[in-house]
C-alpha positions as CSV (number, residue, x, y, z in Angstrom):
1,X,0.9,-5.2,-40.1
2,X,-2.7,-6.4,-39.8
3,X,-4.3,-6.1,-36.4
4,X,-6.7,-8.8,-35.3
5,X,-10.0,-7.3,-34.1
6,X,-12.3,-8.8,-31.6
7,X,-15.7,-8.2,-30.1
8,X,-16.7,-9.5,-26.6
9,X,-20.1,-9.1,-25.0
10,X,-20.3,-9.5,-21.2
11,X,-23.5,-9.5,-19.3
12,X,-23.7,-8.7,-15.5
13,X,-26.4,-10.3,-13.4
14,X,-26.8,-7.4,-10.9
15,X,-27.8,-4.1,-12.4
16,X,-26.7,-2.1,-9.3
17,X,-23.3,-3.6,-9.3
18,X,-23.0,-3.1,-13.0
19,X,-23.7,0.6,-12.5
20,X,-21.0,0.8,-9.8
21,X,-18.6,-0.8,-12.2
22,X,-19.3,1.7,-14.9
23,X,-19.0,4.7,-12.6
24,X,-20.6,8.1,-12.9
25,X,-21.1,8.8,-16.6
26,X,-19.2,5.7,-17.4
27,X,-16.0,7.2,-15.9
28,X,-14.5,3.9,-14.9
29,X,-15.0,2.5,-18.4
30,X,-13.4,5.6,-19.9
31,X,-10.3,4.9,-17.8
32,X,-10.0,1.4,-19.3
33,X,-10.5,2.8,-22.8
34,X,-7.8,5.4,-22.3
35,X,-5.3,2.7,-21.2
36,X,-6.1,0.2,-23.9
37,X,-6.8,0.0,-27.6
38,X,-10.4,-1.0,-27.0
39,X,-13.9,0.6,-26.9
40,X,-16.5,-0.2,-24.3
41,X,-20.2,0.4,-25.0
42,X,-22.9,0.0,-22.4
43,X,-26.4,-1.4,-23.0
44,X,-28.0,-1.7,-19.6
45,X,-26.2,-4.5,-17.7
46,X,-24.3,-5.5,-20.9
47,X,-20.9,-4.3,-22.0
48,X,-19.8,-4.7,-25.6
49,X,-16.0,-4.5,-26.0
50,X,-14.4,-4.0,-29.4
51,X,-10.8,-3.4,-30.6
52,X,-7.6,-5.2,-31.0
53,X,-7.9,-8.8,-29.8
54,X,-5.3,-8.7,-27.0
55,X,-6.6,-5.4,-25.6
56,X,-10.2,-6.5,-25.8
57,X,-9.4,-9.7,-23.8
58,X,-7.6,-7.6,-21.2
59,X,-10.4,-5.1,-20.9
60,X,-12.9,-7.9,-20.5
61,X,-10.7,-9.4,-17.8
62,X,-10.4,-6.1,-16.0
63,X,-14.2,-5.7,-16.0
64,X,-14.7,-9.3,-14.8
65,X,-12.2,-8.8,-11.9
66,X,-13.6,-5.5,-10.9
67,X,-17.2,-6.8,-10.9
68,X,-15.9,-9.7,-8.7
69,X,-14.6,-7.1,-6.2
70,X,-18.0,-5.4,-6.1
71,X,-19.7,-8.8,-5.5
72,X,-17.5,-9.1,-2.4
73,X,-18.8,-5.7,-1.1
74,X,-15.8,-3.7,-2.2
75,X,-16.5,0.0,-2.8
76,X,-14.9,0.8,-6.1
77,X,-13.2,4.2,-6.7
78,X,-11.7,5.6,-9.9
79,X,-8.1,5.2,-8.6
80,X,-8.9,1.6,-8.0
81,X,-9.7,1.1,-11.7
82,X,-6.4,2.8,-12.6
83,X,-4.5,0.4,-10.2
84,X,-6.4,-2.6,-11.6
85,X,-5.5,-1.6,-15.2
86,X,-1.8,-1.2,-14.2
87,X,-1.7,-4.5,-12.3
88,X,-3.4,-6.6,-15.0
89,X,-1.3,-5.1,-17.8
90,X,1.8,-6.2,-15.8
91,X,0.4,-9.6,-15.0
92,X,-2.8,-10.6,-16.8
93,X,-3.1,-13.7,-14.5
94,X,-3.2,-11.6,-11.3
95,X,-6.3,-11.9,-9.1
96,X,-7.5,-8.5,-7.9
97,X,-9.4,-10.0,-5.0
98,X,-6.1,-11.3,-3.5
99,X,-4.7,-7.7,-3.7
100,X,-7.6,-5.4,-3.1
101,X,-9.4,-7.4,-0.4
102,X,-6.2,-7.9,1.6
103,X,-6.4,-5.6,4.6
104,X,-3.9,-4.6,7.3
105,X,-6.0,-4.6,10.5
106,X,-5.2,-1.7,12.7
107,X,-8.2,-2.0,15.1
108,X,-8.0,1.7,15.6
109,X,-11.3,2.8,14.1
110,X,-9.5,4.3,11.1
111,X,-9.7,3.3,7.5
112,X,-8.2,-0.1,6.6
113,X,-5.0,-0.2,4.6
114,X,-4.5,-2.4,1.6
115,X,-1.8,-2.9,-1.0
116,X,-2.3,-1.0,-4.2
117,X,0.1,-3.0,-6.5
118,X,1.5,-6.4,-6.9
119,X,4.8,-5.2,-5.6
120,X,3.2,-3.9,-2.4
121,X,1.4,-7.2,-1.9
122,X,4.6,-9.1,-2.2
123,X,6.2,-6.6,0.2
124,X,3.6,-7.3,2.8
125,X,3.9,-11.0,2.3
126,X,7.6,-10.8,2.8
127,X,7.2,-8.9,6.0
128,X,4.8,-11.5,7.3
129,X,6.9,-14.4,6.4
130,X,10.5,-13.2,7.2
131,X,12.4,-11.8,10.1
132,X,14.4,-9.3,8.0
133,X,13.1,-7.6,4.9
134,X,14.8,-5.0,2.7
135,X,12.3,-2.7,0.9
136,X,13.9,-1.1,-2.2
137,X,12.2,1.3,-4.5
138,X,11.6,4.9,-5.6
139,X,10.3,7.5,-3.1
140,X,6.5,7.5,-2.7
141,X,6.0,3.8,-3.3
142,X,4.8,3.0,0.2
143,X,7.9,1.3,1.7
144,X,7.9,3.2,5.0
145,X,4.1,3.6,5.2
146,X,3.3,-0.1,4.7
147,X,6.1,-1.2,7.1
148,X,4.6,1.2,9.7
149,X,1.1,-0.3,9.1
150,X,2.4,-3.8,9.6
151,X,4.2,-2.7,12.8
152,X,1.1,-1.0,14.2
153,X,-1.0,-4.1,13.4
154,X,1.6,-6.4,15.0
155,X,1.5,-4.2,18.2
156,X,-2.3,-4.0,18.4
157,X,-2.7,-7.8,17.9
158,X,0.1,-8.5,20.4
159,X,2.4,-10.1,17.9
160,X,5.0,-7.6,19.0
161,X,5.5,-6.0,22.4
162,X,6.9,-2.7,21.1
163,X,7.9,-0.8,18.0
164,X,11.4,0.6,17.4
165,X,11.7,3.3,14.8
166,X,15.2,4.0,13.6
167,X,16.6,6.4,11.1
168,X,20.2,7.5,10.4
169,X,20.5,11.2,11.2
170,X,22.6,11.9,8.1
171,X,22.2,15.6,8.1
172,X,23.8,15.8,11.5
173,X,26.5,13.4,10.6
174,X,25.2,11.2,13.5
175,X,26.9,13.7,15.9
176,X,23.7,14.5,17.8
177,X,25.5,15.4,20.9
178,X,26.4,18.8,19.4
179,X,22.7,19.6,18.8
180,X,20.6,21.5,21.4
181,X,17.9,19.9,23.4
182,X,17.2,16.4,24.9
183,X,17.3,13.3,22.8
184,X,13.7,13.6,21.5
185,X,14.3,17.2,20.5
186,X,17.6,16.3,18.7
187,X,16.1,13.4,16.6
188,X,12.5,14.6,15.9
189,X,13.4,16.4,12.7
190,X,15.1,13.3,11.3
191,X,12.2,11.0,12.3
192,X,9.4,13.2,11.1
193,X,8.4,10.9,8.2
194,X,7.9,8.0,10.6
195,X,5.8,10.2,12.9
196,X,3.7,11.3,10.0
197,X,2.9,7.7,9.2
198,X,2.1,6.9,12.8
199,X,-0.3,9.8,13.2
200,X,-2.1,8.7,10.1
201,X,-2.9,5.3,11.6
202,X,-3.4,6.1,15.3
203,X,-4.8,9.1,17.1
204,X,-2.4,11.8,18.4
205,X,-3.3,11.0,22.1
206,X,-2.7,7.3,21.6
207,X,0.7,7.8,19.9
208,X,1.7,10.2,22.7
209,X,0.8,7.6,25.4
210,X,2.6,4.8,23.6
211,X,5.7,7.0,23.2
212,X,5.5,8.0,26.9
213,X,5.2,4.4,28.0
214,X,8.1,3.3,25.8
215,X,5.9,1.0,23.7
216,X,6.9,3.0,20.7
217,X,10.5,4.2,20.7
218,X,12.2,6.4,18.2
219,X,16.0,6.7,18.0
220,X,18.8,7.6,15.7
221,X,20.8,4.6,14.5
222,X,23.9,5.9,16.4
223,X,22.0,5.1,19.7
224,X,21.1,1.5,18.8
225,X,24.5,-0.1,19.4
226,X,24.5,-2.8,22.1
227,X,20.7,-2.8,22.5
228,X,18.7,-5.9,23.3
229,X,15.5,-5.8,21.3
230,X,13.2,-8.8,22.1
231,X,9.6,-9.0,20.8
232,X,10.1,-5.8,18.9
233,X,9.1,-4.7,15.4
234,X,12.0,-2.6,14.2
235,X,11.9,-0.3,11.2
236,X,15.1,1.2,9.9
237,X,14.1,3.9,7.5
238,X,16.5,5.3,4.8
239,X,18.8,2.4,5.4
240,X,20.7,3.2,2.2
241,X,22.3,6.1,4.2
242,X,23.9,3.8,6.8
243,X,27.6,3.0,6.8
244,X,29.1,-0.5,6.5
245,X,30.2,-0.2,10.1
246,X,26.6,0.5,11.3
């Protein structure tokens, strides 16, 4: 089968931004080359892209979109290039600015949090626009972390009065009364993933104060029956482990 070859030349107006796009020793361009059937050659502020027509067009679009991010002041990292390649291979019409420049404001002095895939962007939009959202996906895809980021943002911007963190204590069969210690000591091992996300977004002292004041509340699902939860951002983690009755 004959493959259509294509060559595209793209010139960038800002030399400094072009260098940021290329990365140290053209590392970012190498990432694009490894992912596509295309070669990228640099001549100053010009990139010459050659290879199969479809991959050359995609590589050119990736470079165009990444350069647009740099023009907006975004600090490009190598893993951003990998995400960009993955996103645009999935949806060539995707706009990286709409994904990478979307921030979850925590107002906590810590780094901002942004979606790293189209699915994460859609997840955040669903949380913003709906009262109940089910996040389904493999482990490590940011379901709990992004939900926690949205909860913290809602609390700090006074869109929610408190955060309720719930997780089924499956390992204990929900029979926490047989475990030693008070409620916090009983449930802490089962809620550790939620605490880890909290401490990554807020300082330890602030989390401790909010927990002490009851602004952030953690509880096993078994203790949530009959509760009245007004103005609350509720996260039910590991919901697949709940029973139909719950």
